[in-house]
DRENVEX-711601 format. One line per 8 residues: number of its first residue (from 0); their letters; for each residue z, x, y of C-alpha. Coordinates in steps of 0.25 Angstrom, whole numbers, plus 5000, padded with zeros to 4 digits. Layout:
NUM) a) Z:X:Y | ...
! end
This chain:
0) mnlskskf) 4880:5036:5165 | 4882:5049:5157 | 4888:5060:5166 | 4893:5074:5162 | 4906:5078:5168 | 4899:5086:5179 | 4890:5075:5183 | 4901:5065:5183
8) analsdpr) 4909:5074:5192 | 4897:5076:5201 | 4895:5061:5202 | 4909:5058:5206 | 4907:5067:5218 | 4893:5062:5222 | 4894:5050:5232 | 4881:5045:5226
16) sglqlrlp) 4886:5043:5212 | 4895:5032:5216 | 4906:5039:5208 | 4913:5046:5219 | 4928:5046:5219 | 4934:5044:5232 | 4948:5050:5230 | 4955:5061:5238
24) nvratlqt) 4954:5072:5226 | 4940:5070:5221 | 4940:5084:5214 | 4953:5080:5206 | 4947:5067:5202 | 4934:5073:5197 | 4942:5083:5189 | 4950:5071:5182
32) vqviaalc) 4937:5063:5179 | 4931:5076:5173 | 4943:5078:5164 | 4943:5063:5160 | 4928:5063:5157 | 4928:5076:5149 | 4940:5070:5141 | 4932:5058:5138
40) vtllgtgl) 4920:5066:5133 | 4929:5074:5124 | 4935:5062:5118 | 4922:5055:5115 | 4916:5068:5110 | 4926:5071:5100 | 4928:5057:5095 | 4943:5056:5098
48) araetgvt) 4941:5042:5104 | 4936:5037:5090 | 4946:5027:5083 | 4950:5028:5068 | 4943:5019:5058 | 4950:5006:5057 | 4958:5008:5070 | 4957:5002:5084
56) aqtvligq) 4966:5001:5096 | 4969:4987:5091 | 4969:4987:5075 | 4970:4996:5063 | 4962:4991:5051 | 4967:4992:5037 | 4962:4988:5023 | 4968:4983:5010
64) svsltgpl) 4963:4980:4997 | 4972:4973:4987 | 4972:4963:4976 | 4972:4949:4982 | 4966:4943:4970 | 4966:4948:4955 | 4977:4952:4946 | 4986:4958:4957
72) aeigndfs) 4983:4947:4967 | 4998:4943:4969 | 5002:4957:4972 | 4990:4960:4981 | 4992:4947:4989 | 5007:4950:4991 | 5005:4964:4995 | 4995:4960:5005
80) egfkayid) 5004:4949:5011 | 5015:4959:5013 | 5006:4969:5019 | 5000:4959:5029 | 5013:4953:5033 | 5017:4967:5039 | 5004:4970:5045 | 5003:4956:5052
88) evnrrggv) 5017:4959:5057 | 5013:4972:5063 | 5001:4966:5069 | 5010:4955:5075 | 5018:4965:5082 | 5006:4972:5088 | 5001:4982:5077 | 5003:4997:5077
96) fgrrlklv) 5001:5004:5090 | 4994:4991:5094 | 4985:4991:5082 | 4985:4979:5073 | 4982:4980:5058 | 4970:4973:5053 | 4970:4972:5037 | 4957:4971:5029
104) lmddgyvp) 4963:4965:5016 | 4954:4965:5004 | 4956:4960:4990 | 4952:4969:4978 | 4957:4960:4966 | 4964:4973:4961 | 4950:4978:4957 | 4948:4993:4960
112) qrslante) 4933:4992:4963 | 4936:4981:4973 | 4947:4989:4980 | 4936:5000:4981 | 4926:4991:4987 | 4937:4985:4997 | 4941:4999:5001 | 4926:5003:5004
120) kligedkv) 4925:4991:5013 | 4938:4993:5020 | 4934:5007:5023 | 4919:5006:5025 | 4918:4993:5032 | 4931:4988:5037 | 4934:5002:5042 | 4949:5001:5039
128) falvgnlg) 4959:5012:5044 | 4967:5012:5031 | 4969:5005:5018 | 4983:4999:5016 | 4989:4993:5003 | 4977:4993:4993 | 4982:4988:4979 | 4981:4994:4965
136) tanvtgvl) 4981:5007:4959 | 4966:5008:4954 | 4962:5001:4967 | 4968:5012:4976 | 4964:5023:4967 | 4949:5018:4968 | 4949:5019:4983 | 4955:5032:4986
144) plleqhrv) 4942:5040:4986 | 4937:5031:4996 | 4949:5032:5005 | 4948:5047:5004 | 4933:5047:5007 | 4935:5039:5020 | 4949:5045:5023 | 4956:5031:5024
152) plfapftg) 4971:5030:5020 | 4976:5020:5010 | 4990:5017:5013 | 5000:5009:5004 | 4992:5005:4992 | 4999:4996:4983 | 4999:5005:4971 | 5010:5014:4965
160) adslrrtp) 5000:5022:4957 | 5004:5036:4953 | 4990:5041:4953 | 4989:5038:4967 | 5001:5047:4970 | 4998:5059:4962 | 4986:5064:4970 | 4988:5066:4985
168) nrylftvm) 4979:5057:4993 | 4978:5059:5008 | 4974:5044:5010 | 4984:5037:5001 | 4998:5033:5005 | 5008:5024:4997 | 5020:5016:5000 | 5025:5012:4986
176) asygsete) 5031:5020:4974 | 5022:5024:4963 | 5021:5017:4949 | 5026:5029:4943 | 5039:5028:4951 | 5040:5013:4946 | 5038:5016:4931 | 5048:5028:4932
184) kmvqhltt) 5058:5019:4938 | 5055:5009:4926 | 5056:5019:4915 | 5069:5025:4921 | 5076:5012:4922 | 5072:5008:4907 | 5075:5021:4901 | 5088:5023:4909
192) tgiksiav) 5093:5009:4903 | 5089:5014:4889 | 5075:5007:4888 | 5065:5016:4882 | 5056:5006:4874 | 5046:5003:4885 | 5032:4998:4885 | 5022:4997:4896
200) aylnnafg) 5011:4987:4900 | 5001:4992:4910 | 4990:4987:4918 | 4977:4992:4912 | 4972:4999:4925 | 4976:5012:4933 | 4988:5006:4939 | 4994:5001:4925
208) qeglagvq) 4990:5014:4918 | 4997:5022:4929 | 5009:5014:4927 | 5009:5016:4912 | 5008:5031:4914 | 5020:5030:4923 | 5028:5023:4913 | 5024:5033:4902
216) aamkdrqv) 5027:5045:4911 | 5041:5039:4915 | 5044:5037:4900 | 5039:5050:4896 | 5049:5057:4905 | 5060:5050:4897 | 5054:5053:4884 | 5050:5039:4880
224) apiasaai) 5036:5032:4880 | 5031:5017:4881 | 5032:5010:4867 | 5020:5002:4871 | 5010:5000:4882 | 4999:4990:4885 | 4988:4988:4895 | 4985:4975:4903
232) atdardaa) 4972:4972:4910 | 4974:4969:4925 | 4969:4954:4922 | 4980:4953:4911 | 4970:4948:4900 | 4977:4957:4890 | 4992:4955:4894 | 4996:4947:4882
240) vaaqtial) 4991:4959:4873 | 4998:4969:4881 | 5011:4961:4880 | 5010:4960:4865 | 5008:4975:4864 | 5020:4978:4872 | 5028:4967:4865 | 5025:4973:4851
248) arpqavil) 5032:4986:4855 | 5045:4978:4859 | 5049:4987:4871 | 5062:4986:4879 | 5054:4986:4892 | 5040:4985:4897 | 5035:4992:4909 | 5023:4985:4916
256) ttagkati) 5013:4993:4924 | 5005:4981:4928 | 5003:4972:4940 | 4998:4958:4943 | 4993:4949:4932 | 4995:4959:4921 | 5010:4960:4924 | 5011:4945:4923
264) efirefkk) 5003:4942:4911 | 5009:4954:4903 | 5024:4949:4906 | 5020:4934:4903 | 5014:4939:4889 | 5025:4949:4886 | 5036:4938:4888 | 5028:4930:4878
272) tgvaaqll) 5031:4941:4867 | 5046:4939:4868 | 5049:4954:4869 | 5061:4956:4878 | 5057:4968:4886 | 5061:4973:4901 | 5048:4972:4909 | 5047:4982:4921
280) llsvadtn) 5035:4981:4931 | 5029:4989:4942 | 5031:4985:4956 | 5016:4980:4957 | 5020:4969:4946 | 5023:4959:4958 | 5037:4953:4956 | 5033:4940:4964
288) llvnqfgk) 5022:4938:4953 | 5032:4940:4942 | 5042:4930:4947 | 5031:4920:4951 | 5025:4921:4937 | 5037:4922:4928 | 5049:4916:4936 | 5062:4918:4929
296) datgiivt) 5055:4925:4918 | 5052:4937:4927 | 5067:4939:4927 | 5071:4953:4922 | 5057:4960:4925 | 5059:4973:4932 | 5049:4977:4943 | 5049:4991:4950
304) qtmpapfs) 5047:4990:4965 | 5042:5000:4975 | 5045:4991:4987 | 5059:4987:4993 | 5063:4973:4988 | 5055:4962:4996 | 5066:4952:4994 | 5077:4961:4999
312) nklgvsre) 5083:4962:5013 | 5089:4976:5010 | 5078:4984:5017 | 5072:4982:5031 | 5058:4982:5025 | 5061:4971:5015 | 5067:4963:5027 | 5055:4965:5035
320) fnklmnsn) 5046:4961:5024 | 5053:4948:5021 | 5054:4944:5035 | 5039:4946:5037 | 5035:4939:5024 | 5043:4927:5027 | 5040:4925:5041 | 5025:4926:5037
328) gkdkhvgy) 5026:4915:5026 | 5024:4926:5015 | 5036:4923:5007 | 5028:4921:4994 | 5023:4935:4995 | 5036:4942:4997 | 5038:4952:4985 | 5036:4967:4982
336) asmtgfvs) 5021:4966:4983 | 5021:4961:4997 | 5032:4970:5001 | 5023:4982:4996 | 5012:4976:5006 | 5022:4975:5017 | 5028:4989:5015 | 5013:4994:5014
344) akafveal) 5010:4988:5028 | 5023:4992:5034 | 5021:5007:5030 | 5006:5007:5035 | 5010:5002:5048 | 5021:5012:5049 | 5011:5023:5046 | 5002:5018:5057
352) rltgpdlt) 5014:5019:5067 | 5017:5033:5062 | 5003:5036:5065 | 5003:5032:5079 | 4993:5025:5088 | 4982:5036:5086 | 4979:5030:5072 | 4969:5038:5063
360) rekfmsai) 4969:5038:5048 | 4973:5053:5047 | 4984:5051:5057 | 4989:5039:5049 | 4990:5047:5036 | 4996:5059:5043 | 5007:5049:5049 | 5010:5044:5035
368) esaknmdl) 5012:5058:5029 | 5021:5061:5041 | 5030:5049:5038 | 5041:5055:5030 | 5049:5042:5030 | 5042:5029:5033 | 5054:5019:5033 | 5049:5005:5032
376) ggyvlrfg) 5062:4998:5032 | 5070:5004:5021 | 5058:5007:5013 | 5054:5022:5016 | 5041:5029:5013 | 5040:5044:5013 | 5027:5051:5016 | 5022:5065:5018
384) pekhhgst) 5009:5073:5018 | 5010:5075:5003 | 5017:5061:5001 | 5008:5049:5003 | 5016:5040:4994 | 5028:5035:5002 | 5037:5028:4992 | 5045:5030:4979
392) yvemtmik) 5053:5018:4980 | 5055:5010:4967 | 5065:5000:4963 | 5067:4992:4950 | 5068:4976:4952 | 5071:4965:4942 | 5067:4951:4943 | 5079:4942:4943
400) pggslfvy) 5080:4927:4940 | 5074:4919:4952 | 5064:4930:4954 | 5072:4940:4963 | 5073:4954:4961 | 5085:4964:4959 | 5084:4979:4960 | 5089:4988:4949
! end
């Protein structure tokens, strides 16, 4: 039955309608009903009752495209395990404002075209609320136009690319320091200790080339330049040639802006040359992989880190991470990559809490911009309307005998 407000009121007062109210104050009751009816019409007419994409009263749907296979498989899997560990714990406790988080996880093999295809599916078919934790510089860069087109936020991508930080982007938020901050720390350390004979081995893609540019810029500020540089393919097929090129220059130190297989194979080949040089690696080099591959021969390698030490109990976030990973039988995944995944998930959940129960994409992004200090347990992120990159935290670590790390 479709009644206007006046007809609805008339029906209530007509005994033949069957809707007559037998209450002492019929007039007051009629007025109340009319107000409620008008309010319902207004709400439905303006569409305010419509929910945000990917959000229901029970769930928030999020998507993630990472490298579970391919040259960065170890990093991608560890990152994903740390991320899921925190999400599962939040769901076990009832979610955020009663909503459990559902993750659609997709493998892109560290191939930018696959990342784009995955993201198109996550947005167009799966209808996710947001993307969280996508991995890779070129992979993330390639999906930004799609995110802007559909107004979908990407939170905590696993990349420190400076190019993603130079141009403000409404839909991009990061929780780790830039690669430029890492290479600055490396060059500062080397030149302060009197080492200026520095070579660079870099991955032959957008990530590696940005890393090379970062080293060159940091050295230029100190009026020096790399004495040699060599590119390495992502599948490491030319790692031996790159190692020989660097070795011929006989540097005191070699900075690697590489990740995954290329890092391992270059180090393996460089050690064969017999040249004694200090090796310095970016945080994405994956310390677990280094220790697993080289054992005691990894001793002395310096790795910059953009996350708190996962093996330490100094900070609350590290204690929480260790407890959760151990209790879930994920001990073999404990490391900096899984810590990055854990922190990414924790920061995302905190952003949801700051947004409040009325969750929309716009309110979510505004809430992050208003989060001046997001303390995750000693690891603090600082955001603002013009500051979407929450961390500048970098520390240098060195692998010790037995595989543990100490901090400079």
